[in-house]
C-alpha positions in Angstrom: 26.3 -27.3 -5.1 24.6 -27.9 -8.4 21.0 -26.6 -8.7 21.6 -24.0 -5.9 20.2 -21.2 -8.0 17.2 -23.3 -8.9 16.5 -24.2 -5.3 16.7 -20.6 -4.2 14.1 -19.6 -6.8 11.8 -22.5 -5.8 12.3 -21.7 -2.1 11.4 -18.1 -2.7 8.1 -18.8 -4.4 7.0 -21.9 -2.6 5.4 -20.4 0.5 3.8 -17.4 -1.3 2.4 -19.8 -3.9 0.8 -22.1 -1.3 -0.6 -19.2 0.7 -2.0 -17.6 -2.5 -5.0 -19.9 -1.9 -5.5 -18.6 1.7 -9.3 -18.0 2.1 -8.8 -14.5 3.3 -6.0 -13.4 1.0 -7.2 -15.1 -2.2 -4.1 -13.9 -4.0 -4.7 -16.3 -6.9 -7.3 -13.8 -8.1 -4.4 -11.5 -8.9 -2.7 -14.1 -11.2 -4.0 -12.7 -14.6 -2.8 -9.2 -13.7 0.4 -10.4 -12.2 1.1 -12.6 -15.2 0.8 -9.6 -17.5 3.0 -7.6 -15.2 5.7 -10.2 -15.1 5.7 -10.4 -18.9 6.0 -6.6 -19.4 8.8 -6.4 -16.8 10.7 -9.3 -18.4 10.6 -7.5 -21.7 12.5 -4.8 -19.9 14.9 -6.8 -17.7 15.7 -9.8 -19.9 17.2 -7.7 -22.8 19.1 -5.7 -20.1 20.3 -8.9 -18.5 21.3 -10.5 -21.8 23.3 -7.5 -22.9 25.1 -7.2 -19.6 25.9 -10.9 -19.6 27.4 -11.1 -23.1 29.3 -7.9 -22.4 30.9 -9.4 -19.3 29.4 -7.0 -16.8 28.2 -10.0 -14.8 28.0 -13.7 -15.3 27.1 -17.1 -13.7 29.1 -19.9 -12.2 28.0 -23.1 -14.1 28.7 -25.2 -11.0 25.5 -23.9 -9.4 23.3 -24.2 -12.4 21.1 -26.9 -14.0 22.9 -26.4 -17.4 19.9 -25.3 -19.4 20.0 -21.8 -20.9 18.3 -19.6 -23.5 19.6 -16.4 -25.1 22.8 -16.7 -23.1 20.9 -16.7 -19.8 20.6 -19.8 -17.6 17.1 -21.2 -16.9 17.4 -20.1 -13.3 17.9 -16.4 -14.3 14.7 -16.5 -16.3 13.0 -18.0 -13.3 14.4 -15.3 -11.1 12.2 -12.7 -12.9 9.1 -14.8 -12.1 9.8 -16.2 -8.6 11.2 -13.2 -6.9 8.6 -10.6 -8.1 5.8 -13.1 -7.4 7.0 -13.6 -3.8 7.5 -9.9 -3.2 4.1 -8.7 -4.7 2.5 -11.4 -2.6 4.3 -10.2 0.5 3.2 -6.6 -0.2 -0.5 -7.6 -0.5 -0.3 -9.9 2.5 1.1 -7.2 4.7 -1.4 -4.7 3.5 -4.3 -7.1 4.2 -3.4 -7.4 7.8 -2.0 -3.8 8.2 -3.9 -1.7 5.7 -3.9 1.4 7.9 -0.1 1.4 8.1 1.2 3.9 5.6 3.5 6.9 5.5 2.2 10.5 5.6 2.0 12.2 2.2 4.6 14.8 3.1 7.1 12.3 4.4 6.6 10.1 1.3 7.2 13.1 -1.0 10.4 14.1 0.9 11.7 10.5 0.9 11.0 10.2 -2.9 12.8 13.4 -3.5 15.8 12.3 -1.5 16.0 9.0 -3.4 15.7 10.8 -6.8 18.4 13.3 -5.9 20.8 10.6 -4.6 20.2 8.5 -7.8 20.7 11.5 -10.1 23.9 12.6 -8.4 25.3 9.0 -8.4 24.4 8.6 -12.0 26.4 11.7 -12.9 29.4 10.8 -10.7 29.6 7.2 -11.9 28.4 7.8 -15.5 31.3 5.6 -16.7 30.0 2.5 -14.8 27.4 0.9 -16.9 25.5 -1.2 -14.3 25.4 1.8 -12.0 24.2 4.4 -14.5 21.6 2.2 -16.3 20.3 0.9 -13.0 20.0 4.3 -11.4 18.6 6.1 -14.5 15.9 3.4 -14.8 15.2 3.9 -11.1 14.9 7.7 -11.6 12.5 7.2 -14.5 10.3 4.6 -12.8 10.1 6.4 -9.5 9.3 9.7 -11.1 6.5 8.1 -13.1 5.1 6.4 -9.9 5.3 9.7 -8.0 3.4 11.4 -10.8 0.8 8.7 -11.4 0.5 6.5 -8.3 2.1 8.4 -5.4 -0.3 6.8 -2.9 1.3 3.4 -3.8 4.6 4.6 -2.4 3.0 5.4 1.0 2.7 1.6 1.5 5.6 0.4 -0.6 8.3 2.2 1.3 7.1 0.3 4.4 6.7 -3.1 2.8 10.0 -2.9 1.0 11.7 -2.8 4.4 10.3 -6.3 5.0 11.2 -7.5 1.5 14.8 -6.6 2.2 15.1 -9.5 4.7 14.6 -12.3 2.1 16.5 -10.1 -0.4 19.6 -10.0 1.7 19.4 -13.8 2.3 18.8 -14.9 -1.3 20.9 -12.2 -3.0 23.6 -12.7 -0.4 23.9 -16.4 -1.2 23.9 -15.6 -5.0 26.7 -13.2 -4.6 28.9 -15.5 -2.5 27.8 -15.4 1.1 28.4 -18.7 2.8 29.5 -20.5 -0.4 32.9 -21.0 -2.0 32.3 -18.9 -5.1 29.4 -16.6 -6.1 26.6 -17.9 -8.2 26.4 -14.5 -9.9 29.7 -12.6 -10.3 30.1 -8.9 -11.1 32.7 -7.0 -13.0 33.6 -4.2 -10.5 34.8 -1.9 -13.3 31.1 -1.5 -14.2 29.7 -0.7 -10.7 30.6 1.5 -7.8 32.5 -1.3 -6.0 30.6 -0.7 -2.7 29.1 -3.8 -1.3 26.7 -4.6 1.5 28.3 -7.8 2.6 28.8 -9.5 -0.7 25.9 -7.6 -2.4 26.7 -4.7 -4.8 24.9 -1.6 -3.5 23.3 -1.2 -7.0 21.4 -4.5 -6.4 19.2 -2.7 -3.8 18.1 -0.2 -6.4 17.7 -3.1 -8.9 15.4 -4.9 -6.5 13.5 -1.7 -5.6 12.6 -1.0 -9.2 12.0 -4.7 -10.2 9.4 -5.0 -7.4 7.9 -1.6 -7.7 7.5 -2.0 -11.5 5.7 -5.3 -11.0 3.6 -4.0 -8.2 2.4 -0.9 -10.0 1.7 -2.9 -13.2 -0.1 -5.6 -11.4 -2.4 -3.1 -9.7 -2.9 -1.3 -13.1 -3.8 -4.5 -15.0 -6.0 -5.8 -12.1 -8.1 -2.6 -12.2 -8.4 -2.9 -16.0 -9.5 -6.5 -15.9 -12.0 -5.8 -13.0 -13.5 -2.9 -14.9 -14.1 -5.2 -18.0 -16.2 -7.6 -16.0 
């Protein structure tokens, strides 16, 4: 189905975009900060994506694409780094608006962060010859360590909201990696990852999603505070 990737992007952002103007949420006020965050994160993920694509670590089935591309990446892949983070940051803020008191205890948050960091570190060492695994996990270690140091309180909410984000993640990423369709929209070279899949989704993609969303969330809050203080 041509345009499938495009439709998945548009479907992911459509409802959050509409409800950004909800009179209680007023998420549109976060647009300047979110825009800066998306730009910074794209400066991280786009070069990574480009290198991995031209190196054959992953690729795209043209049968599901519009045919437009830039820097070896299809238009839909560029849109992915806007639509998905937007939808997830919106979801995080919407959940917090209605359930702000829901957060993990500090001790539990610290223990959970420690476990995640240890698992990522050990996995990075064991699978150091798998480029997607090691780059993904090392970035996860770096980002999570920085957040624990600078914005640990954010994680008390994020670990909870990320559970809800996994629902659309498994739906969208599942389709992209081949669930319910003849061939995957995005294919992976299994010599560059662990080879363990959750359905059709490489297990590394969960860490990729975790860091992509967390990075955008932390930077959005950072830029929002900076912009508010300037007024």
